N, C-alpha and C positions, 0 to 999 in steps of 0.2 A: 504493497500499500502506499501510494507516495505523500509525501507530508509536505507543507510549508512552514519553512522555519525561520523567524528571525534573525539576522549573522550575530546583532545585537546579543541574544540571547546565548547563542553559540558559544560569542566569545568570551561573556561572564565567568564560563564555568572554565574559562581560563584563567581570570583574571586578568581578562585583558580589555581596551576600549578603542574600537575604531574612531582612526580621525577623523572628522566630519567631512562628508564627501560634497564639496561647494557648490557641483552641479547638478543636486537634487537636491536645490534650495527652490523655492516658491517666488524667488524672486525674478526678474524679466530679465536675467543673462542668456547672453551667448555659451553653447556649450562647444568646448572644442575636441572633435573624433576623431582619430586616426584608426581604420579598417585596413587591413589584410586581405587578399583574396587571392591565395595563390591556386595555380592552377597544374596537375599532375597526372599521373599513371595511378592507380593506382590497385596498391599491393596487398589481398585481404588472403590470412591464414588459417589454422584453428589456434592458435598464438599471437595473432596480433591484426591490426587496421596501419597502414602506413602508404608511403609511397616509394617508386622505383628508385628515385634520384633522391636519396636520402640525405645526401652527401650538399645539392644544391636548394635544398628546399634548410636545413638547419643554417646557410648561410644568407638566405633570404630573410629567417625567422629572428636571428641573431642579429641583422641590420634593422627588421621591424622595431625589435625592441629596444635598440637603441636609441633611435627618431624618437619613439614614442617617450622615451625619458630626456633627449634632448628639447626637444617641442614641448614638454611641458603641457601635452595632451592631457583634457580631464578625463576622457575615457579610451581605451584602446581595446581592440578584440581581432578574433578569428574566428575562422569556422572549425565545428567539430573536425576531431582527429587529422590536425592538421601540424601543430607544433610539435617538432624531436623535441623528447625530454633532453635529450645531450643538450640543445639549444637553453631551454627553461635553465636546466642548471647552470649552466656557463656564463649565462646573462645576470642568474645569481648570486653566484660567487664572484662576480665580477662588479657587483653594485649596482648593476643595469637595473633599477628597480624602480617602481613610481614613487613621486614623492607625495607629502601628505597631503590627503585631500583627493588624492588622484587613484582611479580604479582602472582597473589592465583585467579583462575577462580572455583569458587565453587559455583556447582548447586544446590540447593536446591527442598525440597518435596514443593510439589504446595502448597500455602495460599491462604487462603479465602480472597477474596476482601476485606470481612468487616473486618478483622483482617489485615490488612496490615498497616494501617496508626497506630495502637496502637503496630508492632512489629516495626518500624520506628521510634518512639518514643521513644522507650527505646534505640536504639540502638545510635538515637543521642546524649544520656548522655555521648556517649563511643569515638564515632567517625563520623568523615564527613560523612554525605548520600546526595548521587545526584539520586533522582529518578523522572523520569517523572510518577507520578500518572493514575493509568487509568480515562477515563472521564466520569461522570457521567452516568450511565445507558448503560453501555457497556454491551455488551449480555454475558453470561459467569458466574461462582461462584468463579472459583477459577483463580489463576496464576500460570505458570510455571518459573521460575526466575533463573536466573546465576546472582550470586553476587561476581564483581568482586574488592577485596581486594588490597590496594595500599596506598602510601603514596602519600598528597598533601601538598602544601607550600602554606599560603593566602597572602593577600598583606601587611602583618606586618614578612612576612617570617618564620610564625611559622608551623610547619612540625607537618600533625598530621596522623594517619590512617585514611581511606577514603575507603566507599563503595556505588559503582557503582551498579544499578541494570539495568540488561538486561533480558526484557518479551520474551516469545516465538511468533513469528510472526505467525506461520502457525501453523494450526490444523495436526493430525495427518490421512494420509490418509486410503481409506479402512475398517476404524471404524466408527461410529458415535458420539464415547465416548467424545473424545473428540469438536468435534465439537456443540456438544449439551452443553458442562458443562467449557470448557476454552475460558477464554477471552484473548484477543490478543492484542499484543504487535508491536509498528510499528518501532522499532529502532535496528539496531544491530552498536554497536561501535567498530570503530578502533582504534587499539593503535601503537605508531609509524607516524613518519613524510616522507616526499618524501626523506628526505635525509638518510633514515634509513631502516632496516628489518621493517614489519607493522605485526599484531595480530590483527583476527579477531576470535570469536565464536559460532560457531551455534549450536542451542538446536534441534537434530534432525530434523524434517519434515522442521525449516524453510529455510532448501535447494529446498522444493520444491515447494514453490510460484511462480507464474509467475512474480511477478515484483521481485523477487530476481533474477531468470533467464535471465529479462530481463535488471534487470540494475544495479546489483551487481555481478555476481558471475564474469565476466568479470577485477571486479577491482579487484579481488583476486589469481588471475593468474600469479602475478611480486611480489617478494621479500615480499611475507605474510604466516605468518606461520597460518592455519586454524586449528584450535582446534575443531572437531564434536563431541559433548558433549550428547549422544542416550542413552535411557531407552530402551533395547531391549535385546530377549532369545539369541540369537549369529549374535553379528555384522558381522561376517565375513562370510555368507553367501550371495550366489546369490542375495537374495531379496533384501536386503541392498543397492548395488552398488547402486540404485537410487538416495539414499540420499548424497551418496558422488561422484560422477560423473559431477556434477555442478561445483565447486571449485574442482576438480583435478588439479594438476600443471604437465604438462609432459617435460618441460625444464627444466634448470639446474637455480640459482641463482646468476646472472651476477656477484654479486657486492661479493659473498663468494663461488662462484665455486661448489655451493653443491643446492642439492635439498630442495625446501620446501616441507612440507607434505601437504597434504587435510585433515588429520585429526587425532587426536591423537589414537596413536595406543593402541586396547583394551580398550578403553574408553569405556564400555560398562557394564549393568546390568542385572542380570538373574532376571527370575520369575520362580516360580515354573511351 
């Protein structure tokens, strides 16, 4: 069952407080956004989903993360299965992380459940890591991960980059591949509070689960920016409309007098 959980609640369990994300303010300010839409030949095995030219994508993603840092954008994002873990780890180790008040939503290549602990141990040497590991014995071989990067303070008021991981919660319909090999998460995280705009990210078919439609979709139709990070060959085709429909906002944002959007424009990745 998929649940919606406030980031502030999860961070409190670690005695952490997130820096205020200024772009979620209800004031009428511009938001600076940097998006990366890579193109590549997808390689899917029983252990992972990635691209054939892994070295090229790693360099592209490192350049993207460096630019996000140097440009000081409010929000940076890339689509499902796109960022090699080597690129993320190298960037974090080099201090290429968002400044206070900024947020990066980096959707990574899949990762084998068995190698996840080793990767997290490396990252913990350079940033705070907040994650709910998959339970022992879970079905599936790999995880589809969204890595949020932002800053937090602890009880000693020490500011530090922080990584919060969200796992895909629903396998892709119409294809048995993810049903057979993907291990699922249970939580969709929400940034912001009742006094501000909010932000959530959906990983592709997250929007298709029954619990999402019954319990969560309705909560995203007011003052909420929804990033829909998806791997597909053509996201503007009608066949993909069901992925976006549950969280589309038909009215305007009452606090800022503008429309909030259901997904990140053109956040898609092409396969051969």
